[in-house]
N, C-alpha and C positions, 0 to 999 in steps of 0.2 A: 713486115714479116716475112721472110722467104720462104717458097714453097717447095716441096718437091714429091715428086710421086712416090720415092721410096727412100727413107732414111735406115742406115745399117748404124745401130748403137753397137759398138765394138768392132773391131775389124781384125779379128785374128783368123785362125785357120779356116773355120763354117763362114763368116762373112766374105772372107776372098776367094774361099773356093765358090758360093752361091754366085759373087759377082762374075767371076771368071765364069761360070757356065751361062751367064746372063749373056755376056759378051760372046760366047761361042753360039750359043743359039742364034744370034742376029736378031732376035725378036724384040730387044727393049731400047733400040736405038732414038727412039721418039720419048723415053722415059729419062727424067731427070731423078738421079742417084746420088745421095750424101752418105757418105763414109764418115763416122766421128770416132776417135779413138786417141786417148792421151799419151800411146805410145805412137812414137812416128814410122816403128816398123823399119829402123835402120840397122839395127843390129842381129846378129845371132843369136837369139835368145832362146832357141831350143833345137830339138832334132827330130825328126818322126820315121818311124820305121814301116814297114807292111810286107807282107807276101804278095806277091803279084806274079802274074802270067800275061798280063794285057800291056805292058809297057806304059803304065800311069805315070804320067809327067816323068818320062825317062831322060830327057834332057836336063833334068836337074839332079837326077840320081846321083848321089856321090860315091856310092858304094855298093856292091852286089856280093850276096854269099849266095853258092849253091849248095851247102849243106847248113847243116846248124846241131849243135850238141843240147842233147836234154841228160841232166844227170841228178843222181839224190846220190846219198851215202852209201847206198848198196850196188848201182850199177851206173854206167855210162854209157849211151847210145847215140850216134851219129844218125842223124837223119837225112836223107835224103830227098831235097825238096821239089824235084822235077816233077811237073811242069813251072812249079814256082820259083822264083827265087824272093831271098830275102832282100830287102832294098832302105836306104837309109838317103834321107832328104834333110837338107840342112835349113833351118828357118828363115835364113835371108835370103837364099836362093829361090825361094817358094815367093817370100814378098816382092824381091826383085823383078820375078817374072811375072806376077799378077798386077803389080802397078806399073809395068813398061807397056803391059797390053791396054790398062786403064788411061794410060798417057794418050792416047791414039784416039781417045773418044771424049769430046768435048761436053758431053750430057753428064759425066761422072766427075764427082769432085770428093775430095779427101780433106777434112777439116781436125788440126790435130789438138783437140781439146778434150776435157774431160767432161763425159755425159753426167749430170747431176739426177735428172730426171726425165721420165716420159709417160705419157697418158692418152687415152683414147678418149676424143669428146665428140659423140655424136659419129658422123661419116668421115672423121678426120684425127687426125692425132696431133701433139703437140710435144716436142722434144727440146729439152732447156740443156745447156753448156753452162760453164761457169759464168760466161758473159754474152751468151746470144742464147734466141729461140727461133725455134722453126717450127713451121707447120708440115705436114705430108699425108699421104693418101693411107701410106702403109709403114709401119715400124717393123722392122727386123732386128730382134735384139739378140745379141751373143755375150752380153755381160751375165756373168755368172755369180748368184749369191748365195754361198752355201747354206747360209740359214733357212732355205727354202726348205730342203732337204733335212737338216741338222733338227729341227724342231718337230718332226713328227716321228713316229714309231713302227709303223706299218710296214714302211720300205725300208730295210737296212741301208746304212751309207759307210760303206769301207774305203779306205784310201789308198791309193796306190802311189807311195810317197819313196823317194829315192835321193841320192846322192850319188854322182858320177865324176870321175877322173880318168881324165885322156892322158896317158901315160906314154914315154917313151922309153926303153928299157935296153940297159947294155947287153943283156941276153936274148937271143933268137926264140922265143918260146910260143909266139903265137902261128896259128895255121892261119894265113890271109884270107882263104877261100870258105872257113868254117867258122861260123858264128855261135857264141854259146847262149842258147835262147833262155833256158831255164837252168840252173845249178842250185839246186837244194842241199848239197853237201856241206852247205855252210850251218852253223849251229841255229836251230830253229828256235830257241827261246819262248815256247808258247805262241807262236806266231807262224803266219807263211811268209818267208824268207828266201831269198836267192840271189844268185849274183848272174848278171845279164852283162856277156862280153861282146864287143864288135872290134874285132881285129882289123886294121886297115894295111898292115904289113907284119912281118916278122916280129920286129921290134915296137910296134905303136899297135894302141887298142886304148877304147872306151870301156871301162869297168864300171858298172853300178851295182851298187848294195841296194835291194829293191824290196818292200815288205808291201803286201794285201794285208793292212790291217786296219782297225779303227784308228789309232794312237801315232802320232810323229814319234822321233827319237830325237835325242839332242845332236848337234852336228858332231860332236866327238865320236859317239858310237856309230854312226855310219862310218865314217872315215876309218875308225880303229879296224872295222870289220874290211874295209878294201885293203888297209895294209896289209892284215894276216892273208888274204886273198893272194896278194902278190907274192909275200913270201912263200906262200907254198906252191907258188907256180916256179919257185926256184929264180925269182929276181933279186938279185942284191942289189944292183944299183938301176935308180931310173929317175927321171925328171917328170913334173906335172906341167902339162902343156896348157891345159884346159880345164876346167869345173863346170858343173852343171848340177841343178837342183830343179826338182819338181814335185807335185803333188796333185794327183789326177783322181777326180771323184769316179768310184765306181758303185752305182745304185741304179735301181729300177725305180725309182721315185717317178710318177706321171708327170713330168715337168710341162707336159703337152695341155694338161688342165689349166695352167695359166695361159695359153694364148685366147683371144678374143678374135674379132671380127679383124680387126685391122691392126692386130701385134702378133707376132709370132714371135717364139723363144727357138733358137737354133744353138749348135754346138753343146758344150756340156751344160747351158743354161737351158735345153731344149731337150736334154736325153740322148744327144746324138753320140755320145762317147761309148762303147762297146762296154757293157756292165762288167762283164766277166773277166775282162784283160785289161782295160783302160785304153784299149788301141782307138785312135781317133782318125787318122789320115783317110783310111779306106774309106771307114765309115761317112766320113764329113763330104769323101767324093761323091760316093752313092747317094746320099741324102739331099745333098745340094742339087745334083741333077734332078731327083725326085721333086723337088721343090719348084725348080724353075719350070717344068713341065706343069705342075700343078698351077704355078702363076700366069701362064698363057691363058686358062680358062677359067679358073675359079678366084672366087673374091673373098670367100669367109674363111680366115686362118682356121676357125674352130673345126673344119672339116677335113685337115691336112693330116692328122695322125692316126695311124691304126696299128695296134698290137699285134704281135705274132708269136708264133710257138717259139721262137729264139728271147723272146722277152721273157717268156714263162722260165726256160731254162735256167736263165742269166738268176734270175730271180731267186730259183732254189739254191743254185751255188752260193750266193751271197746271204741266202738265211743260214747256209751250213758255216759259212766263214765268220757269220756274225756273232753266233754261239760257240762254235768249237773252232777258233782261227787256226789251230794248231794243225788241222788236217788238210790244209792247203797242199802241201807236199804229197800227201797220199793219194788225195785227187787226181792231182796233175801226173805224178808217176804211174798211176793205174792207166792213164789215157794214152800215154807215150811210150809204154815199156815195150810192147810189141805193136804190130800191123802196120796198116798203110800211114805213114804220117799226114800224106797229102791231104786224106778224107778229114783228119782233123783241122786240119788248116783251112779245108774248105767249110765245115763246120763253123768254126771261129767267125770265118767271113760270111756267116749265114746264108749261105748258097748251097747247103744240103737238101736231099730229099727225104723223106720219112725213114725210107730204108737206111740210107747213108747215115741218118741222126741216131738209129739204133746201134747201128755199128760202133758208134762212140760212146753213146750210154751206156749200152751192157759191160763195156770195161770198167765203167766208175763203181765205186763201192755203193752197191744197189741199196742194202738198208739205210745208208746216211740219206739216199735221196727219197727213198720210200717216206723214211719217217719225215723229212722235210715236205714232202709231199702233202702228208695228213697234217701236218701242224699249219700249213699254208693255206689249206682248202679252210680250214677251221676259221680263217680270218676273212674269207669272202663272204 
């Protein structure tokens, strides 16, 4: 039975980001590492976006925007993002970057198989695929099982679900340097619904119909709303170049409580997705750096996670959206209607001081959050 120091069960964004940081650190050259995933990571299966000012993975950024639009049925505001830029990274470009780096290190291996089980036995772990079994010192798991959060009621689970069309239109209606961050002018239908638009030229853009809600829609409803939005833009002729679909869990469920001394959950399986927005790329980059620093000196994964103020802020928002899902537009609109938008982005990146937190929080409907706070405190 082959043994490794580290086995990554799943090789999605957070796993590959962690391996990347291990390589960058130069401290794991003598450690045997195995990544196992049923997906070979050979196709462009997703895109990630982030607001960034530090040239994070700039070599694979496919598009940047210096402005972004926030809109609802009553107002339309262009947000100046400086010092940030809004950036788009294609999944395949990231996979190729990391695997190219991995290929230069003989201590790291990839196995294209499905993980069916892993467990801790004393001071080591066992990982099983459909036809192989391995032992290791540590398991770093990123395989997400949604039932873990679904079977409990203390921490709400909201889905960020969407279908997107990348289109090429006859009419030049898009502003290439300006992304549409959230457009709540679409009919809400008792939910939090918005359009998200990433233009790459005057005639090309990705348009995503997105919801923050508990339940998914039929494919036809997403696509019908995209068609309406395209017509409202004044587009009469277009072709669909590509489609994408996604469903991102938004929850403050404490996944870290399932960590053991030798098994840690990362990515969505570890609560690494930003609960209030569903953004993953920048969070994964930050948390993977912290995890790699932890691995240099610590051996007990139960010591890794620490809750912070942002976890609690997100929890209050999700409590509101869980009970009154139609209020999402009101809450986000209050944040973005006036004031310095860069402070909001800094807040959503969990990099603000208490004073900056208050600048954002005071804009929100206060009684909604006071009631959510009182209700939440009664559950503690």
